[in-house]
MIDOSE-1310 file (N, C-alpha, C; in nm, 2 decimals, decimal comma, always signed):
residues 226
mteq	+7,94/+9,92/+8,22/+8,04/+9,98/+8,30/+8,17/+9,92/+8,27; +8,27/+10,01/+8,23/+8,40/+9,97/+8,19/+8,48/+9,93/+8,32; +8,57/+9,83/+8,30/+8,66/+9,79/+8,40/+8,78/+9,89/+8,42; +8,81/+9,93/+8,54/+8,91/+10,02/+8,57/+9,05/+9,96/+8,54
vrpd	+9,13/+10,03/+8,46/+9,26/+9,98/+8,42/+9,36/+10,02/+8,53; +9,44/+9,92/+8,57/+9,54/+9,95/+8,68/+9,66/+10,01/+8,61; +9,72/+10,11/+8,67/+9,85/+10,16/+8,62/+9,96/+10,07/+8,64; +10,07/+10,08/+8,57/+10,19/+10,01/+8,59/+10,29/+10,08/+8,68
lvis	+10,38/+10,01/+8,75/+10,48/+10,07/+8,83/+10,61/+10,03/+8,78; +10,69/+10,13/+8,74/+10,83/+10,10/+8,68/+10,93/+10,18/+8,76; +11,03/+10,12/+8,81/+11,14/+10,18/+8,87/+11,27/+10,13/+8,81; +11,36/+10,22/+8,77/+11,49/+10,18/+8,71/+11,60/+10,27/+8,77
gmgs	+11,70/+10,20/+8,82/+11,81/+10,27/+8,89/+11,78/+10,27/+9,04; +11,78/+10,39/+9,10/+11,75/+10,41/+9,24/+11,62/+10,48/+9,26; +11,53/+10,43/+9,35/+11,40/+10,50/+9,36/+11,32/+10,43/+9,47; +11,20/+10,49/+9,49/+11,11/+10,44/+9,59/+10,97/+10,47/+9,54
asgg	+10,87/+10,39/+9,59/+10,73/+10,41/+9,55/+10,64/+10,37/+9,66; +10,51/+10,40/+9,65/+10,41/+10,36/+9,75/+10,35/+10,23/+9,70; +10,30/+10,15/+9,79/+10,22/+10,03/+9,75/+10,09/+10,07/+9,69; +10,01/+9,97/+9,65/+9,89/+9,99/+9,59/+9,85/+9,88/+9,49
eygk	+9,75/+9,91/+9,41/+9,71/+9,82/+9,31/+9,76/+9,86/+9,17; +9,83/+9,77/+9,11/+9,90/+9,80/+8,98/+9,87/+9,68/+8,88; +9,90/+9,71/+8,75/+9,89/+9,61/+8,65/+10,02/+9,53/+8,65; +10,13/+9,59/+8,59/+10,26/+9,53/+8,59/+10,35/+9,61/+8,68
vmie	+10,44/+9,54/+8,76/+10,54/+9,60/+8,84/+10,68/+9,56/+8,79; +10,76/+9,65/+8,75/+10,89/+9,62/+8,70/+10,99/+9,71/+8,78; +11,08/+9,65/+8,85/+11,18/+9,72/+8,93/+11,32/+9,66/+8,90; +11,41/+9,75/+8,86/+11,55/+9,71/+8,83/+11,64/+9,81/+8,90
gtak	+11,73/+9,76/+8,98/+11,82/+9,85/+9,05/+11,81/+9,84/+9,20; +11,82/+9,95/+9,27/+11,81/+9,96/+9,41/+11,68/+10,04/+9,45; +11,58/+9,97/+9,51/+11,46/+10,04/+9,52/+11,38/+9,98/+9,65; +11,29/+10,07/+9,69/+11,20/+10,03/+9,81/+11,06/+10,07/+9,78
vrgd	+10,97/+9,98/+9,81/+10,83/+10,00/+9,80/+10,77/+10,00/+9,94; +10,69/+10,10/+9,97/+10,63/+10,12/+10,10/+10,49/+10,08/+10,10; +10,45/+9,97/+10,16/+10,31/+9,93/+10,16/+10,29/+9,80/+10,08; +10,16/+9,75/+10,09/+10,12/+9,63/+10,02/+10,11/+9,65/+9,87
lsce	+10,14/+9,54/+9,80/+10,13/+9,54/+9,65/+10,03/+9,44/+9,61; +9,94/+9,48/+9,52/+9,85/+9,39/+9,45/+9,87/+9,42/+9,30; +9,91/+9,31/+9,22/+9,94/+9,34/+9,08/+9,92/+9,21/+9,00; +9,92/+9,22/+8,87/+9,91/+9,11/+8,78/+10,05/+9,03/+8,78
tihv	+10,15/+9,11/+8,75/+10,29/+9,05/+8,74/+10,38/+9,14/+8,81; +10,49/+9,08/+8,88/+10,59/+9,17/+8,94/+10,73/+9,10/+8,91; +10,82/+9,18/+8,85/+10,95/+9,14/+8,82/+11,05/+9,24/+8,89; +11,13/+9,18/+8,98/+11,23/+9,27/+9,05/+11,37/+9,21/+9,02
sglv	+11,47/+9,30/+9,00/+11,60/+9,27/+8,97/+11,70/+9,37/+9,04; +11,79/+9,32/+9,12/+11,88/+9,41/+9,19/+11,87/+9,39/+9,34; +11,86/+9,50/+9,41/+11,85/+9,51/+9,56/+11,72/+9,57/+9,59; +11,61/+9,50/+9,62/+11,48/+9,55/+9,63/+11,42/+9,51/+9,76
tvqg	+11,35/+9,61/+9,83/+11,27/+9,58/+9,95/+11,13/+9,62/+9,93; +11,04/+9,54/+9,97/+10,89/+9,57/+9,97/+10,85/+9,57/+10,12; +10,81/+9,68/+10,17/+10,76/+9,69/+10,31/+10,61/+9,67/+10,32; +10,58/+9,54/+10,29/+10,44/+9,50/+10,29/+10,42/+9,37/+10,22
sina	+10,30/+9,32/+10,21/+10,27/+9,19/+10,15/+10,25/+9,21/+10,00; +10,26/+9,10/+9,93/+10,25/+9,10/+9,78/+10,15/+8,99/+9,74; +10,06/+9,03/+9,65/+9,96/+8,94/+9,59/+9,97/+8,96/+9,44; +10,01/+8,86/+9,37/+10,03/+8,87/+9,23/+10,00/+8,74/+9,16
akfe	+9,97/+8,74/+9,03/+9,96/+8,62/+8,95/+10,09/+8,56/+8,92; +10,19/+8,65/+8,90/+10,33/+8,60/+8,87/+10,43/+8,68/+8,94; +10,53/+8,62/+9,00/+10,63/+8,69/+9,07/+10,77/+8,63/+9,03; +10,86/+8,72/+8,98/+10,99/+8,69/+8,94/+11,09/+8,78/+9,01
mhgk	+11,20/+8,72/+9,06/+11,31/+8,80/+9,12/+11,44/+8,75/+9,09; +11,54/+8,85/+9,07/+11,68/+8,81/+9,04/+11,76/+8,91/+9,13; +11,85/+8,86/+9,21/+11,93/+8,94/+9,30/+11,91/+8,92/+9,44; +11,88/+9,03/+9,51/+11,85/+9,02/+9,66/+11,72/+9,09/+9,69
ftgi	+11,63/+9,02/+9,75/+11,49/+9,07/+9,77/+11,46/+9,05/+9,92; +11,40/+9,16/+9,98/+11,35/+9,15/+10,12/+11,20/+9,19/+10,12; +11,12/+9,10/+10,17/+10,98/+9,13/+10,18/+10,93/+9,13/+10,33; +10,88/+9,25/+10,37/+10,84/+9,27/+10,51/+10,69/+9,23/+10,51
gslr	+10,66/+9,11/+10,49/+10,52/+9,06/+10,48/+10,51/+8,93/+10,41; +10,39/+8,89/+10,37/+10,37/+8,76/+10,30/+10,37/+8,78/+10,15; +10,39/+8,67/+10,08/+10,39/+8,67/+9,93/+10,30/+8,56/+9,88; +10,20/+8,60/+9,80/+10,11/+8,51/+9,74/+10,11/+8,53/+9,59
adta	+10,15/+8,42/+9,51/+10,15/+8,43/+9,37/+10,12/+8,29/+9,31; +10,05/+8,29/+9,19/+10,02/+8,17/+9,13/+10,15/+8,10/+9,09; +10,25/+8,17/+9,03/+10,38/+8,12/+9,00/+10,48/+8,21/+9,06; +10,58/+8,16/+9,13/+10,69/+8,24/+9,19/+10,82/+8,18/+9,16
aieg	+10,91/+8,26/+9,09/+11,04/+8,22/+9,05/+11,14/+8,30/+9,12; +11,22/+8,24/+9,21/+11,32/+8,31/+9,30/+11,46/+8,27/+9,25; +11,54/+8,37/+9,21/+11,67/+8,34/+9,17/+11,76/+8,44/+9,24; +11,84/+8,39/+9,34/+11,92/+8,48/+9,42/+11,90/+8,46/+9,56
hanl	+11,88/+8,56/+9,64/+11,86/+8,56/+9,78/+11,73/+8,63/+9,82; +11,64/+8,55/+9,88/+11,51/+8,61/+9,91/+11,49/+8,59/+10,06; +11,45/+8,70/+10,13/+11,42/+8,70/+10,27/+11,28/+8,75/+10,29; +11,19/+8,66/+10,34/+11,05/+8,69/+10,35/+11,01/+8,68/+10,50
rgrl	+10,94/+8,78/+10,55/+10,91/+8,78/+10,70/+10,77/+8,73/+10,72; +10,70/+8,68/+10,62/+10,57/+8,63/+10,64/+10,55/+8,49/+10,58; +10,44/+8,46/+10,51/+10,42/+8,33/+10,45/+10,44/+8,34/+10,30; +10,47/+8,22/+10,24/+10,49/+8,21/+10,10/+10,39/+8,11/+10,05
qgdd	+10,30/+8,15/+9,96/+10,19/+8,07/+9,90/+10,19/+8,08/+9,75; +10,17/+7,97/+9,69/+10,15/+7,97/+9,54/+10,12/+7,83/+9,49; +10,09/+7,83/+9,36/+10,07/+7,70/+9,29/+10,21/+7,64/+9,25; +10,30/+7,71/+9,19/+10,43/+7,66/+9,15/+10,54/+7,76/+9,20
itvh	+10,62/+7,71/+9,29/+10,72/+7,79/+9,35/+10,86/+7,73/+9,32; +10,95/+7,81/+9,26/+11,08/+7,76/+9,22/+11,19/+7,85/+9,28; +11,29/+7,79/+9,34/+11,39/+7,86/+9,41/+11,53/+7,81/+9,35; +11,60/+7,91/+9,30/+11,74/+7,88/+9,26/+11,83/+7,98/+9,34
gvlk	+11,88/+7,94/+9,45/+11,96/+8,02/+9,54/+11,93/+8,00/+9,68; +11,89/+8,10/+9,76/+11,87/+8,09/+9,90/+11,74/+8,16/+9,94; +11,65/+8,08/+10,01/+11,53/+8,14/+10,06/+11,52/+8,13/+10,21; +11,50/+8,25/+10,27/+11,48/+8,25/+10,42/+11,33/+8,30/+10,44
lqgd	+11,26/+8,22/+10,52/+11,12/+8,24/+10,53/+11,08/+8,22/+10,68; +11,01/+8,33/+10,74/+10,98/+8,32/+10,88/+10,84/+8,24/+10,90; +10,76/+8,23/+10,80/+10,63/+8,17/+10,81/+10,63/+8,03/+10,74; +10,51/+7,99/+10,71/+10,49/+7,86/+10,63/+10,50/+7,88/+10,48
ceae	+10,53/+7,77/+10,42/+10,54/+7,77/+10,27/+10,44/+7,67/+10,22; +10,34/+7,71/+10,14/+10,24/+7,62/+10,09/+10,23/+7,63/+9,94; +10,23/+7,52/+9,87/+10,23/+7,52/+9,72/+10,17/+7,39/+9,67; +10,14/+7,39/+9,54/+10,11/+7,27/+9,47/+10,24/+7,20/+9,43
rfta	+10,34/+7,27/+9,39/+10,47/+7,22/+9,36/+10,58/+7,31/+9,41; +10,67/+7,26/+9,48/+10,79/+7,34/+9,54/+10,92/+7,27/+9,49; +11,00/+7,35/+9,42/+11,13/+7,31/+9,37/+11,23/+7,40/+9,42; +11,34/+7,35/+9,48/+11,45/+7,43/+9,53/+11,58/+7,37/+9,50
hggf	+11,66/+7,45/+9,43/+11,80/+7,41/+9,41/+11,89/+7,51/+9,47; +11,95/+7,48/+9,59/+12,03/+7,57/+9,66/+12,02/+7,54/+9,81; +11,98/+7,64/+9,89/+11,96/+7,63/+10,03/+11,84/+7,71/+10,08; +11,78/+7,67/+10,19/+11,66/+7,74/+10,24/+11,65/+7,72/+10,40
aiqg	+11,59/+7,82/+10,46/+11,55/+7,81/+10,60/+11,41/+7,85/+10,62; +11,32/+7,76/+10,64/+11,18/+7,79/+10,66/+11,14/+7,76/+10,81; +11,11/+7,86/+10,88/+11,08/+7,85/+11,02/+10,95/+7,77/+11,05; +10,86/+7,78/+10,95/+10,73/+7,71/+10,96/+10,73/+7,58/+10,89
llna	+10,61/+7,55/+10,84/+10,59/+7,42/+10,77/+10,61/+7,44/+10,62; +10,67/+7,34/+10,56/+10,68/+7,33/+10,41/+10,58/+7,22/+10,37; +10,48/+7,27/+10,29/+10,37/+7,18/+10,25/+10,34/+7,19/+10,11; +10,35/+7,09/+10,03/+10,33/+7,10/+9,88/+10,29/+6,96/+9,83
gtid	+10,21/+6,95/+9,72/+10,18/+6,83/+9,66/+10,31/+6,75/+9,62; +10,39/+6,82/+9,54/+10,52/+6,77/+9,50/+10,63/+6,86/+9,55; +10,73/+6,79/+9,62/+10,85/+6,86/+9,67/+10,97/+6,80/+9,61; +11,05/+6,89/+9,54/+11,17/+6,84/+9,48/+11,29/+6,93/+9,52
iglk	+11,37/+6,88/+9,61/+11,48/+6,96/+9,67/+11,62/+6,91/+9,62; +11,70/+7,00/+9,56/+11,83/+6,97/+9,53/+11,92/+7,05/+9,62; +11,99/+6,99/+9,71/+12,06/+7,06/+9,81/+12,20/+7,10/+9,76; +12,23/+7,23/+9,77/+12,36/+7,28/+9,74/+12,42/+7,35/+9,87
grge	+12,34/+7,36/+9,97/+12,37/+7,42/+10,10/+12,28/+7,36/+10,20; +12,26/+7,43/+10,31/+12,18/+7,38/+10,42/+12,03/+7,40/+10,39; +11,95/+7,31/+10,43/+11,81/+7,32/+10,42/+11,75/+7,30/+10,55; +11,65/+7,38/+10,59/+11,59/+7,37/+10,72/+11,44/+7,40/+10,71
asei	+11,36/+7,32/+10,78/+11,22/+7,35/+10,79/+11,17/+7,28/+10,92; +11,07/+7,33/+10,98/+11,02/+7,27/+11,11/+10,95/+7,13/+11,08; +10,87/+7,13/+10,97/+10,81/+7,01/+10,92/+10,79/+7,01/+10,77; +10,79/+6,89/+10,71/+10,77/+6,89/+10,57/+10,66/+6,78/+10,54
gget	+10,56/+6,83/+10,46/+10,45/+6,74/+10,42/+10,42/+6,75/+10,27; +10,38/+6,64/+10,21/+10,34/+6,64/+10,07/+10,31/+6,50/+10,02; +10,27/+6,49/+9,89/+10,25/+6,36/+9,84/+10,37/+6,29/+9,79; +10,45/+6,36/+9,71/+10,58/+6,31/+9,66/+10,69/+6,40/+9,71
ihvq	+10,78/+6,35/+9,78/+10,89/+6,42/+9,84/+11,03/+6,36/+9,79; +11,11/+6,44/+9,73/+11,24/+6,40/+9,68/+11,34/+6,49/+9,72; +11,44/+6,45/+9,80/+11,55/+6,53/+9,84/+11,68/+6,46/+9,80; +11,77/+6,54/+9,73/+11,90/+6,48/+9,69/+12,01/+6,59/+9,71
rmdr	+12,13/+6,54/+9,73/+12,24/+6,63/+9,74/+12,30/+6,66/+9,60; +12,33/+6,78/+9,57/+12,37/+6,82/+9,44/+12,52/+6,88/+9,45; +12,59/+6,88/+9,34/+12,72/+6,94/+9,34/+12,71/+7,09/+9,35; +12,77/+7,15/+9,45/+12,76/+7,29/+9,47/+12,83/+7,37/+9,35
qsgr	+12,92/+7,31/+9,29/+13,00/+7,37/+9,18/+12,92/+7,38/+9,05; +12,81/+7,30/+9,04/+12,73/+7,31/+8,92/+12,64/+7,43/+8,93; +12,59/+7,48/+8,82/+12,49/+7,59/+8,82/+12,56/+7,72/+8,79; +12,49/+7,83/+8,81/+12,53/+7,96/+8,77/+12,63/+8,02/+8,87
gllk	+12,72/+8,11/+8,82/+12,82/+8,16/+8,90/+12,77/+8,25/+9,02; +12,66/+8,32/+8,99/+12,60/+8,40/+9,09/+12,55/+8,32/+9,21; +12,49/+8,20/+9,18/+12,44/+8,12/+9,29/+12,55/+8,06/+9,37; +12,67/+8,03/+9,31/+12,78/+7,98/+9,38/+12,82/+8,08/+9,49
rlip	+12,82/+8,20/+9,46/+12,86/+8,31/+9,55/+12,75/+8,33/+9,66; +12,63/+8,31/+9,63/+12,52/+8,34/+9,72/+12,51/+8,22/+9,83; +12,53/+8,10/+9,79/+12,51/+7,99/+9,88/+12,64/+7,96/+9,96; +12,63/+7,97/+10,09/+12,75/+7,95/+10,18/+12,81/+7,81/+10,15
afnp	+12,94/+7,79/+10,17/+13,00/+7,67/+10,15/+12,99/+7,57/+10,26; +12,86/+7,53/+10,29/+12,83/+7,43/+10,39/+12,81/+7,30/+10,33; +12,83/+7,19/+10,41/+12,80/+7,06/+10,36/+12,65/+7,05/+10,33; +12,61/+7,02/+10,21/+12,46/+7,02/+10,18/+12,39/+6,92/+10,26
hltt	+12,29/+6,96/+10,34/+12,22/+6,87/+10,43/+12,09/+6,94/+10,47; +11,98/+6,85/+10,48/+11,85/+6,90/+10,52/+11,82/+6,85/+10,66; +11,77/+6,95/+10,75/+11,74/+6,92/+10,88/+11,59/+6,96/+10,91; +11,51/+6,86/+10,96/+11,37/+6,89/+10,99/+11,32/+6,80/+11,10
gtie	+11,21/+6,83/+11,15/+11,15/+6,75/+11,26/+11,08/+6,63/+11,21; +10,98/+6,65/+11,12/+10,90/+6,54/+11,07/+10,88/+6,56/+10,92; +10,89/+6,44/+10,84/+10,86/+6,44/+10,70/+10,75/+6,34/+10,68; +10,65/+6,38/+10,61/+10,53/+6,29/+10,59/+10,48/+6,30/+10,45
gdev	+10,48/+6,19/+10,38/+10,43/+6,19/+10,24/+10,39/+6,05/+10,19; +10,36/+6,04/+10,07/+10,32/+5,91/+10,01/+10,45/+5,84/+9,96; +10,51/+5,90/+9,86/+10,64/+5,86/+9,80/+10,75/+5,95/+9,86; +10,84/+5,89/+9,94/+10,95/+5,97/+10,00/+11,08/+5,91/+9,97
qlea	+11,17/+6,00/+9,91/+11,30/+5,96/+9,87/+11,40/+6,07/+9,93; +11,49/+6,02/+10,02/+11,57/+6,12/+10,09/+11,72/+6,09/+10,07; +11,80/+6,19/+10,07/+11,95/+6,19/+10,08/+11,99/+6,30/+10,18; +12,10/+6,28/+10,24/+12,16/+6,39/+10,33/+12,06/+6,46/+10,41
ttae	+11,98/+6,38/+10,49/+11,87/+6,44/+10,56/+11,87/+6,39/+10,71; +11,85/+6,48/+10,80/+11,84/+6,45/+10,94/+11,69/+6,48/+10,98; +11,62/+6,38/+11,04/+11,48/+6,40/+11,08/+11,45/+6,31/+11,20; +11,36/+6,36/+11,28/+11,32/+6,28/+11,39/+11,23/+6,17/+11,35
ivrg	+11,13/+6,20/+11,26/+11,03/+6,10/+11,21/+11,01/+6,12/+11,06; +11,00/+6,00/+10,99/+10,97/+6,00/+10,85/+10,85/+5,90/+10,84; +10,74/+5,95/+10,78/+10,62/+5,87/+10,75/+10,59/+5,86/+10,60; +10,56/+5,74/+10,55/+10,52/+5,74/+10,41/+10,47/+5,60/+10,37
nrvy	+10,43/+5,59/+10,25/+10,39/+5,46/+10,19/+10,51/+5,38/+10,14; +10,58/+5,44/+10,05/+10,70/+5,39/+10,00/+10,81/+5,49/+10,04; +10,91/+5,44/+10,11/+11,01/+5,52/+10,17/+11,15/+5,47/+10,13; +11,24/+5,56/+10,08/+11,38/+5,53/+10,05/+11,46/+5,63/+10,13
igag	+11,55/+5,57/+10,22/+11,64/+5,65/+10,30/+11,78/+5,63/+10,24; +11,83/+5,74/+10,18/+11,95/+5,73/+10,11/+12,07/+5,76/+10,19; +12,19/+5,78/+10,12/+12,32/+5,80/+10,18/+12,31/+5,93/+10,26; +12,38/+5,93/+10,37/+12,40/+6,05/+10,45/+12,28/+6,09/+10,54
ckig	+12,18/+6,00/+10,55/+12,06/+6,03/+10,63/+12,07/+5,98/+10,77; +12,02/+6,05/+10,87/+12,01/+6,01/+11,01/+11,86/+6,03/+11,05; +11,79/+5,92/+11,07/+11,65/+5,93/+11,10/+11,62/+5,86/+11,23; +11,54/+5,92/+11,31/+11,51/+5,86/+11,44/+11,41/+5,74/+11,42
rvey	+11,30/+5,77/+11,36/+11,20/+5,66/+11,33/+11,14/+5,67/+11,20; +11,13/+5,56/+11,13/+11,06/+5,55/+11,00/+10,93/+5,47/+11,02; +10,82/+5,53/+10,98/+10,69/+5,46/+10,98/+10,65/+5,44/+10,83; +10,63/+5,32/+10,78/+10,60/+5,30/+10,64/+10,49/+5,20/+10,63
rtel	+10,42/+5,20/+10,51/+10,31/+5,11/+10,49/+10,34/+5,00/+10,39; +10,41/+5,03/+10,28/+10,43/+4,93/+10,18/+10,58/+4,88/+10,17; +10,67/+4,98/+10,16/+10,81/+4,95/+10,13/+10,90/+5,04/+10,20; +11,01/+4,99/+10,25/+11,12/+5,07/+10,31/+11,25/+5,02/+10,26
ivhp	+11,33/+5,10/+10,20/+11,47/+5,07/+10,16/+11,56/+5,17/+10,23; +11,67/+5,11/+10,29/+11,76/+5,19/+10,37/+11,90/+5,17/+10,31; +11,97/+5,28/+10,27/+12,10/+5,27/+10,21/+12,20/+5,23/+10,32; +12,31/+5,15/+10,28/+12,41/+5,11/+10,38/+12,47/+5,23/+10,45
dakv	+12,48/+5,35/+10,39/+12,54/+5,46/+10,45/+12,44/+5,55/+10,52; +12,32/+5,50/+10,55/+12,22/+5,58/+10,63/+12,20/+5,51/+10,76; +12,15/+5,59/+10,86/+12,12/+5,54/+10,99/+11,98/+5,56/+11,03; +11,91/+5,45/+11,06/+11,77/+5,46/+11,10/+11,76/+5,39/+11,24
tekl	+11,72/+5,46/+11,34/+11,72/+5,40/+11,48/+11,60/+5,31/+11,49; +11,48/+5,34/+11,44/+11,36/+5,26/+11,46/+11,29/+5,25/+11,33; +11,24/+5,12/+11,30/+11,16/+5,10/+11,18/+11,03/+5,04/+11,22; +10,92/+5,10/+11,17/+10,79/+5,05/+11,21/+10,70/+5,04/+11,08
kn	+10,64/+4,92/+11,06/+10,55/+4,90/+10,94/+10,41/+4,91/+11,00; +10,33/+5,00/+10,94/+10,19/+5,01/+10,98/+10,10/+4,92/+10,90
């Protein structure tokens, strides 16, 4: 019995299409897809809205993307402005720009250079955040967590226009990991094995097991060694 071959979906310019099962999805321009998408790869560029959830092996976007649902991809590369009204799940998630997410974000590796607002939990094995704008998440958990402030003037011209000119800073309730290195972060609780609290941090309580280093320009109200 032969395997059924999925058709490709290609939109160039202005257009719309229905959701469904596809091989490759290529959208360039201003377009809308109505319904859930299941595909091998999806590449969108321009101003694109998907009124449904996406399940793909590879997701790439450039420009402005709105997803009325969740996104699951083995690898997801976001460059520009993405607004997702569900969950974001993947093995390797990379953000260069701005990510707005109403649900949780779960990955093996999460890398973000820009700004983000995650209403749920950010959970990944490795978390590498370079702040060029505001970062927000209800809670952050992982094995290795690295947060640093970056020069907003560095990077691509498009990203400079997309990221609002706010003081780069991360705000969250709880951060928990094994190796935790933070800059420009406000959190109620930070838990870890080895913890470095860098410049510009305001932390309510730090709970650590092996090592704690606090920068002179950081504020930690309570320190507890477990």
